[in-house]
N, C-alpha and C positions, 0 to 999 in steps of 0.2 A: 579230960575225956568228955565231960559234960559240954564243954564249949564246942567240941567237934560234932557231937550229936545235935546240938542246937543249930549249928551251921547247916548240917545235912538236912534237917527238917525244913529250914528256911529255903535252902536251894531246891527242894523238891516241890515247893509251892508253885503253881502256874504263874508265869510272869516274873518270877524272881530272877535276879541275875544268876546265870549259870544253871538255871532250871532245865531239865530235860524236856524236849518237846512232847506234846500229847496231841493225839488226833491229827488235825489238818496242818499243824505247824511243821516247819522244816528247819533243818540246820544247814541246808545247802547254801553255799555262797556263790556257786558257779554251776549253772545248769538250768534245767527247766524242760519245757516241752515245746514242740513246734520249732519255730525259727530260733528260739533261745537255747535249744539243746546243744551241748557242746559236741563238736566233731573233731576227730584227729586229722590234722592237715599235714603233719610231717613227723618223722623220727630222725633226730640228729644225734651225732656222736659227741659226747663230752660236755663239760661245763662251759667251755668257751662258746661253742655253737649255740647252746641253749640260752646262754646269757645274751648273745647277740640277737637271737630271735625274740627274746622277751623285750629287750630294749627297743628294737625296731617296731614291734607290734604295739607296744605301749606308746611310742612316739606317734604312731598313726591312729591313736585313740581306739585301739582294738583290745578288748579284754583278753587276756591270755592265761592259760593254766599249763604249767610245765609239770609233767609227771615223770619221775625217774626213780630208779632203785637207790635207796639210801646207802647201800654198800659201796656203790660206785663213787658216791660223794665222800664217804668216810675214808675210803682207801685211796682216793685221788686217781681213780681210773679214768682214762680219756678215750679208750677204744674198747670195742667189744660189747657184748650184751648188757653187762652191768653199767656201762657208761652211757648207754642209749637213753635219750630223753624224748618223750612224746610231747608234741606241741598241740594243744587243744584250744579251739576258739568257738564262739557261738556260730551256729550253722548259717545264720544270715550274713555273717561277715567272712565266711570261709574263703570265697574267691578273692576278696580284697586282701585278706591276710596272706594267702598263697602268693599273690603278686608282689606283696611287700617282701616276702622271703626270697622270691626269685630275684627281686631287685637288689638285694644285698648279697646274693650269691650263695645262699644256703640251699636252695633247691634248683633243680633243672627245670627247664620250661616244659618238658614232657611230663604228662601226668603219671 
């Protein structure tokens, strides 16, 4: 028990690995403000479509965040609300990302 408490005190020190952020620090790995704020460019059905989107966008050097309900992944759902996956990219790269997804056939050309 003492070892756990020692670790907890160490982890709470600013700058320590695993320490919680204080003040102006952030834990965000994707996001920001202005042109770096993420925007949703598409909603696709199932893990196959979301995997294709991730691979295509990463190949085009566009950072991507896929948000989807964990229940759909756990139960292997491929259609419906629980299978839907949101594709998020930085705002500055949204048009380029959208054209990539149109190019691989995941999106229609109409907005």
